[in-house]
C-alpha positions in Angstrom: -33.7 -10.8 1.8 -29.9 -11.4 0.1 -30.1 -7.9 -1.5 -31.1 -6.3 1.7 -28.2 -7.9 3.5 -25.8 -7.0 1.1 -27.2 -3.1 1.1 -26.9 -3.2 4.8 -23.4 -4.4 4.6 -22.3 -2.0 2.1 -24.1 0.8 4.5 -22.2 -0.3 7.5 -18.8 -0.1 5.6 -19.7 3.2 4.0 -20.3 4.6 7.7 -17.5 3.1 9.0 -15.0 4.6 6.3 -16.4 7.8 7.2 -16.1 7.3 11.0 -12.8 5.9 10.9 -11.1 8.8 8.5 -12.3 11.2 10.9 -11.9 9.7 14.2 -9.4 7.0 13.6 -10.2 3.3 14.5 -9.3 3.7 18.3 -11.6 6.7 18.6 -14.8 5.1 16.6 -17.2 2.6 18.6 -19.1 -0.1 17.2 -22.3 1.5 19.1 -21.3 4.8 16.8 -21.1 2.6 13.6 -24.4 1.0 14.4 -26.1 4.1 14.8 -24.6 5.7 11.6 -25.6 2.4 9.8 -29.2 2.4 11.3 -28.7 -1.0 12.6 -28.7 -2.3 16.2 -25.2 -3.0 18.1 -26.2 -6.5 18.2 -27.4 -6.7 14.8 -24.0 -5.2 13.5 -22.4 -8.8 14.6 -24.6 -10.5 12.3 -22.4 -8.9 9.5 -19.0 -8.3 11.1 -17.6 -10.4 14.0 -15.8 -7.2 15.1 -14.9 -3.4 14.4 -11.4 -4.7 13.6 -13.0 -7.1 10.9 -14.7 -3.9 9.4 -11.6 -1.9 9.4 -9.8 -4.7 7.9 -12.3 -5.4 5.0 -12.2 -1.6 4.1 -8.4 -1.4 4.0 -8.3 -4.9 2.5 -7.9 -3.3 -1.4 -5.1 -1.2 -0.6 -3.2 -4.1 0.9 -3.9 -6.4 -2.1 -2.6 -3.7 -4.4 0.6 -3.1 -2.3 1.1 -6.9 -2.3 0.7 -7.3 -5.9 3.3 -4.7 -6.4 5.8 -6.3 -4.6 5.1 -9.5 -6.3 5.2 -8.4 -9.7 8.3 -6.4 -9.2 10.3 -8.5 -6.8 8.7 -12.0 -6.4 9.7 -15.1 -7.8 8.5 -13.9 -11.2 9.5 -10.4 -10.9 10.6 -8.0 -13.0 14.2 -8.5 -14.8 16.7 -6.1 -13.6 17.5 -5.3 -17.0 14.4 -3.2 -17.7 15.8 -0.5 -15.6 17.6 0.3 -19.1 14.4 0.6 -20.7 13.3 4.3 -21.2 9.8 3.1 -20.8 10.2 1.6 -17.3 10.1 4.9 -15.6 6.6 6.0 -17.1 5.4 2.6 -16.4 6.4 2.5 -12.7 5.2 6.1 -12.6 1.9 4.9 -13.6 1.9 2.1 -11.4 2.1 4.4 -8.2 -0.4 6.9 -9.6 -2.6 4.2 -10.4 -2.4 2.6 -6.8 -3.0 6.4 -5.1 -5.7 6.8 -7.5 -7.5 3.5 -6.8 -6.8 3.6 -3.3 -6.5 7.0 -1.7 -9.0 6.5 1.2 -8.1 2.9 1.6 -4.2 4.0 1.8 -5.2 7.0 4.2 -7.0 4.6 6.6 -4.5 1.9 6.6 -1.6 4.5 7.0 -2.8 7.4 9.1 -5.9 5.7 11.1 -5.2 2.0 11.9 -3.8 2.9 15.6 -5.4 -0.1 17.9 -6.3 -2.2 15.1 -4.7 -5.5 14.4 -2.9 -3.6 11.3 -1.3 -1.0 13.2 2.2 -2.3 12.7 0.9 -3.2 9.0 4.0 -0.7 7.4 6.4 -2.7 9.5 5.5 -5.9 8.5 5.3 -4.8 4.8 8.5 -3.4 5.0 10.1 -6.6 6.7 8.3 -8.7 4.0 9.7 -6.5 1.2 13.4 -6.4 2.5 13.5 -10.2 2.5 11.8 -10.4 -0.9 13.9 -7.7 -2.7 17.1 -9.2 -1.1 16.5 -12.6 -2.5 15.6 -11.1 -6.2 18.7 -9.2 -6.2 20.6 -12.2 -5.6 18.6 -14.2 -8.3 19.1 -11.2 -10.5 23.2 -11.2 -9.8 23.2 -14.9 -10.6 21.3 -14.4 -14.2 23.4 -11.4 -15.0 27.3 -11.8 -13.9 27.6 -8.2 -15.4 25.6 -6.9 -12.8 28.4 -5.9 -10.5 27.7 -3.9 -6.9 26.4 -4.2 -3.6 24.1 -2.7 -1.0 23.3 -3.6 2.6 20.4 -5.3 4.0 19.6 -1.9 5.7 19.6 -0.1 2.7 16.8 -2.3 1.1 14.8 -1.9 4.3 15.3 2.1 3.9 14.2 1.9 0.4 10.7 0.5 1.3 10.3 3.0 4.2 10.7 5.7 1.4 8.3 4.5 -0.4 6.0 4.9 2.0 7.0 8.3 3.1 6.5 9.1 -0.7 2.9 7.8 -0.4 2.1 9.3 2.8 3.3 12.8 1.9 1.3 12.7 -1.4 -1.9 11.9 0.8 -1.2 14.2 3.8 -0.7 16.9 1.4 -3.6 16.2 -1.1 -1.8 16.9 -4.1 -3.8 17.1 -7.5 -3.2 14.7 -10.1 -0.6 16.6 -12.2 1.3 17.4 -9.4 1.2 13.9 -8.1 2.3 12.6 -11.0 5.4 14.9 -11.3 6.6 14.1 -7.8 6.2 10.3 -8.3 8.1 11.0 -11.8 11.0 12.7 -10.0 10.9 9.7 -7.2 11.0 6.9 -9.6 13.6 8.4 -12.0 15.8 9.2 -8.9 15.5 5.8 -7.8 16.1 4.1 -11.2 19.4 6.1 -11.7 20.6 5.5 -8.3 20.0 1.6 -8.8 21.8 1.6 -12.0 24.7 3.5 -10.8 25.3 1.1 -8.0 25.0 -1.9 -10.1 26.6 -0.9 -13.3 23.6 -1.4 -15.6 
């Protein structure tokens, strides 16, 4: 019985993903999801409390990956700013972005293009605000730890930096770039960012 319930839950998620990708969150009904999954609308609620919960479950892996990237780079135990001097840092960061897009392409498409009407329709704005706060605190900590790090950028510039990151993700997804081209674009973006930060802070 438990195996059957797990299989039904997976089927609901699978058909929902297809419908959300094709019609968006707002354009998809629970009745359509139930029909595609082969369950009654009433039975659907034994597995998920709402259409919104289904959507949130689907995009959760992408959100977790984005949050992990932010914490690992700019959290309390984030990367040291002097890593920008390491030639390997560009390759490591490129791989980080490439892995995010490779593993979570469909989740990210749902989250960034198809979330209108869901509780996550403002996720990008939420993440940008959270990232801005974390990066500002990280920069302050780095400047305290490394007095040789001279320079200053405005709060709004930090805000824009995360907006540009989402623009990169959205454009790669929208144009469905093949792996080789995707990596080349990400590498160019990362190198441009690193050179800019090094110049602004005399690193």
